Each structure stands twice: as C-alpha cells, then as structure tokens.
PyMOL CGO cylinders between C-alpha atoms (Angstrom):
from pymol import cmd
from pymol.cgo import CYLINDER

trace = [
    CYLINDER, -9.42, -60.94, 74.34, -8.87, -60.23, 70.75, 0.3, 1, 1, 1, 1, 1, 1,
    CYLINDER, -8.87, -60.23, 70.75, -10.31, -62.38, 68.48, 0.3, 1, 1, 1, 1, 1, 1,
    CYLINDER, -10.31, -62.38, 68.48, -7.82, -62.43, 66.30, 0.3, 1, 1, 1, 1, 1, 1,
    CYLINDER, -7.82, -62.43, 66.30, -5.44, -62.73, 68.56, 0.3, 1, 1, 1, 1, 1, 1,
    CYLINDER, -5.44, -62.73, 68.56, -7.48, -66.08, 70.48, 0.3, 1, 1, 1, 1, 1, 1,
    CYLINDER, -7.48, -66.08, 70.48, -7.89, -67.60, 66.85, 0.3, 1, 1, 1, 1, 1, 1,
    CYLINDER, -7.89, -67.60, 66.85, -4.26, -67.21, 65.51, 0.3, 1, 1, 1, 1, 1, 1,
    CYLINDER, -4.26, -67.21, 65.51, -3.11, -67.88, 69.24, 0.3, 1, 1, 1, 1, 1, 1,
    CYLINDER, -3.11, -67.88, 69.24, -3.77, -71.83, 68.20, 0.3, 1, 1, 1, 1, 1, 1,
    CYLINDER, -3.77, -71.83, 68.20, -1.17, -72.51, 65.32, 0.3, 1, 1, 1, 1, 1, 1,
    CYLINDER, -1.17, -72.51, 65.32, 1.27, -71.50, 67.74, 0.3, 1, 1, 1, 1, 1, 1,
    CYLINDER, 1.27, -71.50, 67.74, 0.08, -74.49, 70.14, 0.3, 1, 1, 1, 1, 1, 1,
    CYLINDER, 0.08, -74.49, 70.14, 0.71, -76.65, 66.57, 0.3, 1, 1, 1, 1, 1, 1,
    CYLINDER, 0.71, -76.65, 66.57, 4.10, -75.46, 66.10, 0.3, 1, 1, 1, 1, 1, 1,
    CYLINDER, 4.10, -75.46, 66.10, 4.53, -76.36, 69.92, 0.3, 1, 1, 1, 1, 1, 1,
    CYLINDER, 4.53, -76.36, 69.92, 2.79, -79.88, 69.59, 0.3, 1, 1, 1, 1, 1, 1,
    CYLINDER, 2.79, -79.88, 69.59, 5.45, -80.53, 66.96, 0.3, 1, 1, 1, 1, 1, 1,
    CYLINDER, 5.45, -80.53, 66.96, 8.14, -79.69, 68.71, 0.3, 1, 1, 1, 1, 1, 1,
    CYLINDER, 8.14, -79.69, 68.71, 7.62, -81.08, 71.59, 0.3, 1, 1, 1, 1, 1, 1,
    CYLINDER, 7.62, -81.08, 71.59, 7.27, -84.50, 68.72, 0.3, 1, 1, 1, 1, 1, 1,
    CYLINDER, 7.27, -84.50, 68.72, 9.88, -84.14, 68.04, 0.3, 1, 1, 1, 1, 1, 1,
    CYLINDER, 9.88, -84.14, 68.04, 11.87, -83.30, 71.34, 0.3, 1, 1, 1, 1, 1, 1,
    CYLINDER, 11.87, -83.30, 71.34, 10.53, -86.82, 72.51, 0.3, 1, 1, 1, 1, 1, 1,
    CYLINDER, 10.53, -86.82, 72.51, 10.93, -88.66, 69.24, 0.3, 1, 1, 1, 1, 1, 1,
    CYLINDER, 10.93, -88.66, 69.24, 14.44, -87.49, 70.25, 0.3, 1, 1, 1, 1, 1, 1,
    CYLINDER, 14.44, -87.49, 70.25, 14.49, -88.83, 73.32, 0.3, 1, 1, 1, 1, 1, 1,
    CYLINDER, 14.49, -88.83, 73.32, 12.78, -92.01, 73.54, 0.3, 1, 1, 1, 1, 1, 1,
    CYLINDER, 12.78, -92.01, 73.54, 12.84, -93.80, 69.85, 0.3, 1, 1, 1, 1, 1, 1,
    CYLINDER, 12.84, -93.80, 69.85, 16.65, -92.01, 68.04, 0.3, 1, 1, 1, 1, 1, 1,
    CYLINDER, 16.65, -92.01, 68.04, 18.63, -92.80, 71.48, 0.3, 1, 1, 1, 1, 1, 1,
    CYLINDER, 18.63, -92.80, 71.48, 17.54, -96.05, 71.59, 0.3, 1, 1, 1, 1, 1, 1,
    CYLINDER, 17.54, -96.05, 71.59, 18.14, -97.38, 68.13, 0.3, 1, 1, 1, 1, 1, 1,
    CYLINDER, 18.14, -97.38, 68.13, 21.75, -95.21, 68.20, 0.3, 1, 1, 1, 1, 1, 1,
    CYLINDER, 21.75, -95.21, 68.20, 22.30, -97.72, 71.89, 0.3, 1, 1, 1, 1, 1, 1,
    CYLINDER, 22.30, -97.72, 71.89, 21.23, -100.71, 70.27, 0.3, 1, 1, 1, 1, 1, 1,
    CYLINDER, 21.23, -100.71, 70.27, 22.91, -100.17, 66.71, 0.3, 1, 1, 1, 1, 1, 1,
    CYLINDER, 22.91, -100.17, 66.71, 26.56, -100.72, 68.48, 0.3, 1, 1, 1, 1, 1, 1,
    CYLINDER, 26.56, -100.72, 68.48, 26.10, -103.39, 70.22, 0.3, 1, 1, 1, 1, 1, 1,
    CYLINDER, 26.10, -103.39, 70.22, 27.08, -106.28, 67.45, 0.3, 1, 1, 1, 1, 1, 1,
    CYLINDER, 27.08, -106.28, 67.45, 26.80, -109.47, 68.99, 0.3, 1, 1, 1, 1, 1, 1,
    CYLINDER, 26.80, -109.47, 68.99, 23.84, -112.11, 67.72, 0.3, 1, 1, 1, 1, 1, 1,
    CYLINDER, 23.84, -112.11, 67.72, 22.17, -111.08, 70.57, 0.3, 1, 1, 1, 1, 1, 1,
    CYLINDER, 22.17, -111.08, 70.57, 22.25, -107.72, 69.82, 0.3, 1, 1, 1, 1, 1, 1,
    CYLINDER, 22.25, -107.72, 69.82, 20.51, -108.79, 66.27, 0.3, 1, 1, 1, 1, 1, 1,
    CYLINDER, 20.51, -108.79, 66.27, 17.42, -109.70, 67.91, 0.3, 1, 1, 1, 1, 1, 1,
    CYLINDER, 17.42, -109.70, 67.91, 17.05, -107.21, 70.59, 0.3, 1, 1, 1, 1, 1, 1,
    CYLINDER, 17.05, -107.21, 70.59, 18.22, -104.78, 67.35, 0.3, 1, 1, 1, 1, 1, 1,
    CYLINDER, 18.22, -104.78, 67.35, 15.01, -105.68, 65.21, 0.3, 1, 1, 1, 1, 1, 1,
    CYLINDER, 15.01, -105.68, 65.21, 12.59, -106.13, 68.65, 0.3, 1, 1, 1, 1, 1, 1,
    CYLINDER, 12.59, -106.13, 68.65, 13.66, -102.23, 69.13, 0.3, 1, 1, 1, 1, 1, 1,
    CYLINDER, 13.66, -102.23, 69.13, 13.46, -101.49, 65.82, 0.3, 1, 1, 1, 1, 1, 1,
    CYLINDER, 13.46, -101.49, 65.82, 9.78, -102.64, 65.49, 0.3, 1, 1, 1, 1, 1, 1,
    CYLINDER, 9.78, -102.64, 65.49, 8.94, -100.67, 68.91, 0.3, 1, 1, 1, 1, 1, 1,
    CYLINDER, 8.94, -100.67, 68.91, 10.38, -98.09, 68.72, 0.3, 1, 1, 1, 1, 1, 1,
    CYLINDER, 10.38, -98.09, 68.72, 8.25, -97.38, 64.81, 0.3, 1, 1, 1, 1, 1, 1,
    CYLINDER, 8.25, -97.38, 64.81, 5.26, -99.23, 67.48, 0.3, 1, 1, 1, 1, 1, 1,
    CYLINDER, 5.26, -99.23, 67.48, 5.60, -96.28, 69.58, 0.3, 1, 1, 1, 1, 1, 1,
    CYLINDER, 5.60, -96.28, 69.58, 6.26, -93.30, 66.52, 0.3, 1, 1, 1, 1, 1, 1,
    CYLINDER, 6.26, -93.30, 66.52, 3.24, -94.95, 64.40, 0.3, 1, 1, 1, 1, 1, 1,
    CYLINDER, 3.24, -94.95, 64.40, 1.75, -93.56, 68.01, 0.3, 1, 1, 1, 1, 1, 1,
    CYLINDER, 1.75, -93.56, 68.01, 2.46, -90.39, 68.68, 0.3, 1, 1, 1, 1, 1, 1,
    CYLINDER, 2.46, -90.39, 68.68, 2.10, -89.47, 64.59, 0.3, 1, 1, 1, 1, 1, 1,
    CYLINDER, 2.10, -89.47, 64.59, -1.78, -90.36, 65.59, 0.3, 1, 1, 1, 1, 1, 1,
    CYLINDER, -1.78, -90.36, 65.59, -1.90, -89.18, 68.66, 0.3, 1, 1, 1, 1, 1, 1,
    CYLINDER, -1.90, -89.18, 68.66, -0.61, -85.66, 67.26, 0.3, 1, 1, 1, 1, 1, 1,
    CYLINDER, -0.61, -85.66, 67.26, -2.49, -85.85, 64.34, 0.3, 1, 1, 1, 1, 1, 1,
    CYLINDER, -2.49, -85.85, 64.34, -6.45, -86.54, 66.32, 0.3, 1, 1, 1, 1, 1, 1,
    CYLINDER, -6.45, -86.54, 66.32, -5.11, -83.38, 68.80, 0.3, 1, 1, 1, 1, 1, 1,
    CYLINDER, -5.11, -83.38, 68.80, -4.82, -80.70, 66.48, 0.3, 1, 1, 1, 1, 1, 1,
    CYLINDER, -4.82, -80.70, 66.48, -8.08, -82.05, 63.92, 0.3, 1, 1, 1, 1, 1, 1,
    CYLINDER, -8.08, -82.05, 63.92, -9.35, -81.80, 67.70, 0.3, 1, 1, 1, 1, 1, 1,
    CYLINDER, -9.35, -81.80, 67.70, -8.01, -77.92, 67.56, 0.3, 1, 1, 1, 1, 1, 1,
    CYLINDER, -8.01, -77.92, 67.56, -9.03, -77.26, 63.88, 0.3, 1, 1, 1, 1, 1, 1,
    CYLINDER, -9.03, -77.26, 63.88, -12.60, -78.11, 64.39, 0.3, 1, 1, 1, 1, 1, 1,
    CYLINDER, -12.60, -78.11, 64.39, -12.64, -76.03, 67.86, 0.3, 1, 1, 1, 1, 1, 1,
    CYLINDER, -12.64, -76.03, 67.86, -11.11, -73.41, 65.96, 0.3, 1, 1, 1, 1, 1, 1,
    CYLINDER, -11.11, -73.41, 65.96, -14.37, -73.35, 63.39, 0.3, 1, 1, 1, 1, 1, 1,
    CYLINDER, -14.37, -73.35, 63.39, -16.07, -73.68, 66.10, 0.3, 1, 1, 1, 1, 1, 1,
    CYLINDER, -16.07, -73.68, 66.10, -14.67, -70.89, 67.73, 0.3, 1, 1, 1, 1, 1, 1,
    CYLINDER, -14.67, -70.89, 67.73, -14.81, -69.00, 64.30, 0.3, 1, 1, 1, 1, 1, 1,
    CYLINDER, -14.81, -69.00, 64.30, -18.79, -69.26, 63.95, 0.3, 1, 1, 1, 1, 1, 1,
    CYLINDER, -18.79, -69.26, 63.95, -19.54, -68.46, 66.55, 0.3, 1, 1, 1, 1, 1, 1,
    CYLINDER, -19.54, -68.46, 66.55, -17.32, -65.19, 66.68, 0.3, 1, 1, 1, 1, 1, 1,
    CYLINDER, -17.32, -65.19, 66.68, -19.03, -64.68, 62.81, 0.3, 1, 1, 1, 1, 1, 1,
    CYLINDER, -19.03, -64.68, 62.81, -22.63, -64.75, 63.79, 0.3, 1, 1, 1, 1, 1, 1,
    CYLINDER, -22.63, -64.75, 63.79, -22.39, -61.63, 66.75, 0.3, 1, 1, 1, 1, 1, 1,
    CYLINDER, -22.39, -61.63, 66.75, -19.98, -60.11, 64.41, 0.3, 1, 1, 1, 1, 1, 1,
    CYLINDER, -19.98, -60.11, 64.41, -21.23, -56.90, 63.38, 0.3, 1, 1, 1, 1, 1, 1,
    CYLINDER, -21.23, -56.90, 63.38, -20.49, -53.63, 60.97, 0.3, 1, 1, 1, 1, 1, 1,
    CYLINDER, -20.49, -53.63, 60.97, -20.96, -50.24, 62.32, 0.3, 1, 1, 1, 1, 1, 1,
    CYLINDER, -20.96, -50.24, 62.32, -19.92, -47.72, 58.96, 0.3, 1, 1, 1, 1, 1, 1,
    CYLINDER, -19.92, -47.72, 58.96, -19.56, -44.61, 60.77, 0.3, 1, 1, 1, 1, 1, 1,
    CYLINDER, -19.56, -44.61, 60.77, -19.21, -40.69, 59.50, 0.3, 1, 1, 1, 1, 1, 1,
    CYLINDER, -19.21, -40.69, 59.50, -16.42, -38.92, 62.03, 0.3, 1, 1, 1, 1, 1, 1,
    CYLINDER, -16.42, -38.92, 62.03, -16.76, -35.31, 62.03, 0.3, 1, 1, 1, 1, 1, 1,
    CYLINDER, -16.76, -35.31, 62.03, -13.63, -32.81, 64.16, 0.3, 1, 1, 1, 1, 1, 1,
    CYLINDER, -13.63, -32.81, 64.16, -10.98, -34.83, 63.11, 0.3, 1, 1, 1, 1, 1, 1,
    CYLINDER, -10.98, -34.83, 63.11, -7.92, -32.58, 62.17, 0.3, 1, 1, 1, 1, 1, 1,
    CYLINDER, -7.92, -32.58, 62.17, -4.98, -34.80, 61.15, 0.3, 1, 1, 1, 1, 1, 1,
    CYLINDER, -4.98, -34.80, 61.15, -4.47, -39.53, 60.94, 0.3, 1, 1, 1, 1, 1, 1,
    CYLINDER, -4.47, -39.53, 60.94, -1.94, -39.78, 63.44, 0.3, 1, 1, 1, 1, 1, 1,
    CYLINDER, -1.94, -39.78, 63.44, -3.98, -37.93, 66.74, 0.3, 1, 1, 1, 1, 1, 1,
    CYLINDER, -3.98, -37.93, 66.74, -7.08, -37.96, 65.94, 0.3, 1, 1, 1, 1, 1, 1,
    CYLINDER, -7.08, -37.96, 65.94, -7.74, -40.62, 63.11, 0.3, 1, 1, 1, 1, 1, 1,
    CYLINDER, -7.74, -40.62, 63.11, -5.52, -44.08, 64.41, 0.3, 1, 1, 1, 1, 1, 1,
    CYLINDER, -5.52, -44.08, 64.41, -6.35, -42.79, 68.21, 0.3, 1, 1, 1, 1, 1, 1,
    CYLINDER, -6.35, -42.79, 68.21, -10.25, -43.76, 67.97, 0.3, 1, 1, 1, 1, 1, 1,
    CYLINDER, -10.25, -43.76, 67.97, -8.57, -46.87, 66.74, 0.3, 1, 1, 1, 1, 1, 1,
    CYLINDER, -8.57, -46.87, 66.74, -6.37, -47.45, 70.06, 0.3, 1, 1, 1, 1, 1, 1,
    CYLINDER, -6.37, -47.45, 70.06, -10.21, -45.90, 71.55, 0.3, 1, 1, 1, 1, 1, 1,
    CYLINDER, -10.21, -45.90, 71.55, -11.80, -48.79, 70.49, 0.3, 1, 1, 1, 1, 1, 1,
    CYLINDER, -11.80, -48.79, 70.49, -9.16, -51.88, 70.51, 0.3, 1, 1, 1, 1, 1, 1,
    CYLINDER, -9.16, -51.88, 70.51, -8.72, -51.27, 73.83, 0.3, 1, 1, 1, 1, 1, 1,
    CYLINDER, -8.72, -51.27, 73.83, -13.01, -51.84, 74.46, 0.3, 1, 1, 1, 1, 1, 1,
    CYLINDER, -13.01, -51.84, 74.46, -14.32, -55.28, 75.49, 0.3, 1, 1, 1, 1, 1, 1,
    CYLINDER, -14.32, -55.28, 75.49, -15.93, -55.92, 72.74, 0.3, 1, 1, 1, 1, 1, 1,
    CYLINDER, -15.93, -55.92, 72.74, -13.73, -54.48, 69.67, 0.3, 1, 1, 1, 1, 1, 1,
    CYLINDER, -13.73, -54.48, 69.67, -13.34, -56.77, 67.09, 0.3, 1, 1, 1, 1, 1, 1,
    CYLINDER, -13.34, -56.77, 67.09, -11.15, -54.36, 64.99, 0.3, 1, 1, 1, 1, 1, 1,
    CYLINDER, -11.15, -54.36, 64.99, -11.62, -50.60, 63.88, 0.3, 1, 1, 1, 1, 1, 1,
    CYLINDER, -11.62, -50.60, 63.88, -10.18, -48.86, 60.98, 0.3, 1, 1, 1, 1, 1, 1,
    CYLINDER, -10.18, -48.86, 60.98, -10.94, -45.04, 61.53, 0.3, 1, 1, 1, 1, 1, 1,
    CYLINDER, -10.94, -45.04, 61.53, -9.59, -43.07, 57.87, 0.3, 1, 1, 1, 1, 1, 1,
    CYLINDER, -9.59, -43.07, 57.87, -8.99, -38.88, 58.18, 0.3, 1, 1, 1, 1, 1, 1,
    CYLINDER, -8.99, -38.88, 58.18, -9.05, -38.11, 54.71, 0.3, 1, 1, 1, 1, 1, 1,
    CYLINDER, -9.05, -38.11, 54.71, -12.53, -39.70, 53.88, 0.3, 1, 1, 1, 1, 1, 1,
    CYLINDER, -12.53, -39.70, 53.88, -14.15, -38.97, 57.97, 0.3, 1, 1, 1, 1, 1, 1,
    CYLINDER, -14.15, -38.97, 57.97, -14.97, -42.59, 58.01, 0.3, 1, 1, 1, 1, 1, 1,
    CYLINDER, -14.97, -42.59, 58.01, -14.83, -45.29, 60.66, 0.3, 1, 1, 1, 1, 1, 1,
    CYLINDER, -14.83, -45.29, 60.66, -15.31, -49.81, 59.74, 0.3, 1, 1, 1, 1, 1, 1,
    CYLINDER, -15.31, -49.81, 59.74, -15.32, -50.59, 63.75, 0.3, 1, 1, 1, 1, 1, 1,
    CYLINDER, -15.32, -50.59, 63.75, -16.39, -54.16, 64.05, 0.3, 1, 1, 1, 1, 1, 1,
    CYLINDER, -16.39, -54.16, 64.05, -17.56, -55.57, 66.88, 0.3, 1, 1, 1, 1, 1, 1,
    CYLINDER, -17.56, -55.57, 66.88, -19.33, -58.68, 68.93, 0.3, 1, 1, 1, 1, 1, 1,
    CYLINDER, -19.33, -58.68, 68.93, -22.29, -57.02, 70.05, 0.3, 1, 1, 1, 1, 1, 1,
    CYLINDER, -22.29, -57.02, 70.05, -23.40, -59.07, 72.56, 0.3, 1, 1, 1, 1, 1, 1,
    CYLINDER, -23.40, -59.07, 72.56, -20.71, -57.52, 74.33, 0.3, 1, 1, 1, 1, 1, 1,
    CYLINDER, -20.71, -57.52, 74.33, -20.85, -54.11, 73.29, 0.3, 1, 1, 1, 1, 1, 1,
    CYLINDER, -20.85, -54.11, 73.29, -23.79, -52.43, 71.83, 0.3, 1, 1, 1, 1, 1, 1,
    CYLINDER, -23.79, -52.43, 71.83, -24.12, -48.70, 68.85, 0.3, 1, 1, 1, 1, 1, 1,
    CYLINDER, -24.12, -48.70, 68.85, -24.59, -46.68, 71.04, 0.3, 1, 1, 1, 1, 1, 1,
    CYLINDER, -24.59, -46.68, 71.04, -21.94, -47.55, 73.56, 0.3, 1, 1, 1, 1, 1, 1,
    CYLINDER, -21.94, -47.55, 73.56, -19.32, -46.65, 70.69, 0.3, 1, 1, 1, 1, 1, 1,
    CYLINDER, -19.32, -46.65, 70.69, -20.56, -43.87, 69.73, 0.3, 1, 1, 1, 1, 1, 1,
    CYLINDER, -20.56, -43.87, 69.73, -20.49, -42.71, 72.90, 0.3, 1, 1, 1, 1, 1, 1,
    CYLINDER, -20.49, -42.71, 72.90, -17.10, -43.47, 73.66, 0.3, 1, 1, 1, 1, 1, 1,
    CYLINDER, -17.10, -43.47, 73.66, -15.77, -41.51, 70.43, 0.3, 1, 1, 1, 1, 1, 1,
    CYLINDER, -15.77, -41.51, 70.43, -18.44, -38.94, 70.95, 0.3, 1, 1, 1, 1, 1, 1,
    CYLINDER, -18.44, -38.94, 70.95, -16.79, -38.47, 74.61, 0.3, 1, 1, 1, 1, 1, 1,
    CYLINDER, -16.79, -38.47, 74.61, -13.48, -37.80, 72.89, 0.3, 1, 1, 1, 1, 1, 1,
    CYLINDER, -13.48, -37.80, 72.89, -14.84, -35.43, 71.38, 0.3, 1, 1, 1, 1, 1, 1,
    CYLINDER, -14.84, -35.43, 71.38, -15.67, -36.08, 67.56, 0.3, 1, 1, 1, 1, 1, 1,
    CYLINDER, -15.67, -36.08, 67.56, -18.82, -35.76, 65.57, 0.3, 1, 1, 1, 1, 1, 1,
    CYLINDER, -18.82, -35.76, 65.57, -20.21, -38.94, 64.45, 0.3, 1, 1, 1, 1, 1, 1,
    CYLINDER, -20.21, -38.94, 64.45, -23.53, -40.16, 61.83, 0.3, 1, 1, 1, 1, 1, 1,
    CYLINDER, -23.53, -40.16, 61.83, -24.47, -43.74, 61.29, 0.3, 1, 1, 1, 1, 1, 1,
    CYLINDER, -24.47, -43.74, 61.29, -23.82, -43.51, 58.13, 0.3, 1, 1, 1, 1, 1, 1,
    CYLINDER, -23.82, -43.51, 58.13, -26.86, -43.98, 55.59, 0.3, 1, 1, 1, 1, 1, 1,
    CYLINDER, -26.86, -43.98, 55.59, -26.26, -47.30, 54.24, 0.3, 1, 1, 1, 1, 1, 1,
    CYLINDER, -26.26, -47.30, 54.24, -26.38, -49.00, 57.06, 0.3, 1, 1, 1, 1, 1, 1,
    CYLINDER, -26.38, -49.00, 57.06, -29.40, -48.08, 58.41, 0.3, 1, 1, 1, 1, 1, 1,
]
cmd.load_cgo(trace, "trace")
C-alpha cells in the first residue's frame, strides 16, 4: 500500500465521522426537540425543559466522543509517520539510455511505484536523474537498480550520495 495514500486516508475517515455525527444529531436530537416544542400544554413545558437538558447532555457526549476519536486517529497517524520516516531512504541515481520523458522516465516511475516499498519516484529525462524514496525494510537499493536495468537502462548511484 502506498504510504502517502495510507496517511491521507484517515482525513477522509474524520470527514465520515463528522458526517455521521451530524446525521445522528439530526435524528436523535433535533427531531425530538421539534416534537416537544410543538406541544403547547403546561405538562409539555416540563417535558420541554427535560428534553432540552437531555438533548444538551447527549450532544455534549457526542462531541466529546468525536474529539477523543479524532485525537486518537491523529496520534496513530503521527506514530505511523515516525515509523515510516525512520525506515525511509532516498536513492539518487543517474540513469543513462533514456530518449524521452514520456515513455522512458515516466515508465521508470510507473514501474517503481507498482513495487511494494516504493514511496515516491521522480525520474527526469533532461537531467538523466532519478530520485527514489523507499522503505528499506521492504525493498533494497540493489532490487531498485535491478528493476531499472531490467528495463534496459544503465544506472549509477550519484557520487554525493555514496
């Protein structure tokens, strides 16, 4: 699974949770308030005040639960980022034999992005270079270089990286 997608995905979970909270607030809190407020007797006044207190209490519980869940997800995302950053390496290569950006350079990027452990790949035809961010626990430098060379290109690790 691509790490960037897994990091971005929790944001959509928070949005889904917020939508669920709004749906439940409408269903369980706002509809009963409307029903109680439509009743005009004195007895209904007592019911109204009890209903309003109950609704406020319920709404408070929902907000606290939602905030706690969001903080928990944020903490988990932070831990995942730290683990990923600790394992992430950057490999800078000089790639020889490319004749264009579209087929050659982008082809290398597409090939690498399909591999487990590749986080990000950017190959540029004009500079004959490739920068690859990868998880060293899932794929090695040698495997990455072998994939590119299998495609018919010659690679060298850039001198400043050695």
